[in-house]
C-alpha positions in Angstrom: -8.9 -8.9 4.4 -9.2 -5.9 6.7 -8.7 -2.5 5.2 -7.7 0.5 7.4 -7.4 3.8 5.8 -7.3 7.5 6.7 -5.3 10.7 6.2 -1.6 11.1 7.0 -0.7 11.0 10.7 -4.2 10.2 11.9 -3.3 7.2 14.1 -3.9 4.3 11.7 -0.9 2.2 12.7 -1.5 2.7 16.4 -5.1 1.8 16.0 -4.2 -1.4 14.2 -1.6 -2.3 16.9 -4.1 -1.8 19.7 -7.2 -3.3 18.1 -5.6 -6.4 16.6 -2.9 -6.9 19.2 0.1 -6.8 16.8 3.5 -5.3 17.1 6.1 -3.6 14.8 7.5 -7.0 13.8 4.1 -8.1 12.4 3.9 -5.1 10.1 5.7 -4.8 6.7 6.0 -1.1 5.7 6.2 -0.6 2.0 8.8 2.0 1.1 8.8 4.1 -2.0 11.4 3.2 -4.5 14.3 5.5 -4.9 14.6 6.7 -8.5 17.9 7.5 -10.1 16.8 9.1 -13.4 20.4 9.7 -14.5 21.3 6.0 -14.4 17.8 4.8 -15.1 17.7 2.6 -12.0 15.5 2.2 -9.0 16.4 1.0 -5.6 14.7 -0.7 -2.7 16.7 -1.1 0.4 20.0 -2.6 -0.8 18.6 -3.8 -4.2 19.3 -1.6 -7.2 18.1 -2.7 -10.5 17.0 -1.4 -13.9 14.9 -4.5 -14.5 11.7 -3.2 -12.9 9.9 -6.4 -13.1 12.5 -8.2 -10.9 12.4 -5.5 -8.3 8.6 -5.6 -8.2 8.7 -9.4 -7.8 11.0 -8.9 -4.8 8.6 -6.5 -3.3 5.7 -8.9 -3.9 7.6 -11.7 -2.1 8.2 -9.4 0.9 4.4 -8.6 1.1 3.4 -12.2 0.8 5.9 -13.3 3.4 5.1 -10.6 5.9 3.3 -11.7 9.0 0.0 -10.0 9.6 -0.1 -6.5 8.1 1.2 -4.2 5.4 1.4 -0.5 5.8 1.6 2.2 3.2 -0.3 0.5 0.4 -0.1 3.9 -1.4 3.7 3.3 -1.8 2.9 0.0 -3.5 0.7 1.9 -6.0 3.5 4.5 -6.5 6.1 1.8 -7.1 4.0 0.0 -9.6 3.1 3.1 -11.6 6.7 4.4 -11.8 7.8 1.0 -13.1 4.9 0.8 -15.6 3.2 -2.1 -13.9 -0.6 -2.0 -13.3 -1.1 -1.9 -9.4 -4.5 -3.6 -9.7 -3.1 -6.6 -11.7 -0.1 -6.8 -9.4 -2.2 -6.8 -6.3 -4.3 -9.7 -7.7 -1.1 -11.7 -7.9 -0.5 -11.1 -4.2 -4.1 -11.3 -3.0 -4.4 -15.1 -3.4 -1.6 -15.6 -0.8 -3.1 -13.3 1.9 -5.1 -14.9 4.7 -8.6 -13.8 5.7 -7.5 -11.6 8.6 -4.6 -9.9 6.7 -4.6 -6.2 7.5 -3.9 -3.5 4.9 -3.2 0.0 6.0 -3.3 2.8 3.5 -3.3 6.6 3.1 -6.7 7.9 1.9 -5.8 9.4 -1.4 -9.3 10.7 -2.1 -8.8 13.7 0.1 -7.1 17.0 -0.6 -6.2 19.0 -3.7 -6.0 17.2 -7.0 -2.3 17.2 -8.0 -1.2 19.4 -10.9 1.5 16.9 -12.0 0.1 14.2 -14.4 2.1 11.4 -12.8 0.8 12.3 -9.3 -2.8 12.4 -10.7 -2.3 9.0 -12.3 -1.0 7.5 -9.0 -3.9 9.0 -7.1 -6.4 7.7 -9.5 -4.9 4.2 -9.7 -4.6 4.0 -5.9 -8.3 5.0 -5.5 -9.3 2.2 -7.9 -7.1 -0.3 -6.0 -8.7 0.8 -2.7 -12.2 0.3 -4.2 -11.3 -3.2 -5.2 -9.8 -4.0 -1.8 -12.8 -2.5 0.0 -15.2 -4.7 -1.9 -13.1 -7.8 -1.1 -12.5 -6.9 2.6 -14.9 -8.1 5.2 -14.0 -5.1 7.4 -13.2 -1.6 6.3 -12.4 1.1 8.9 -11.5 4.8 8.4 -9.4 6.4 11.1 -9.7 10.1 11.6 -8.0 11.8 14.6 -7.3 8.3 16.1 -11.1 7.7 16.1 -12.1 4.6 14.1 -15.2 4.8 11.9 -16.5 1.4 10.7 -17.5 1.6 7.0 -18.1 -2.0 6.4 
């Protein structure tokens, strides 16, 4: 795996497109689930369900079937946490299907102010743990800052 991370709007996606010669069709962008607390449902695109495990399984299939790259891994962590699913364990289910040169793009959640909200802190902590796991497994880790790549591993 290849892990690309950095702050918001730092040029991660453009860097990946240029360096690895991929286009928008090769990238699956993970979207945050829409939450309807009144009806106790979550939505992803046109799928609405209150059975969280089924909707997470649908997201897992989309990641596995995507071509070369996923973007916004932080949204994967968010989606898992709000549906009471461990993002680390869920990623391990996906990981075995990803090929060696699969690219993962993620926001660097280790920077900035620690959130006051307990849920936001939990998401940040779990995402940092997931990123550590992926970084250990990845053969290449690059941080992008101001569109400048910094090779970490």
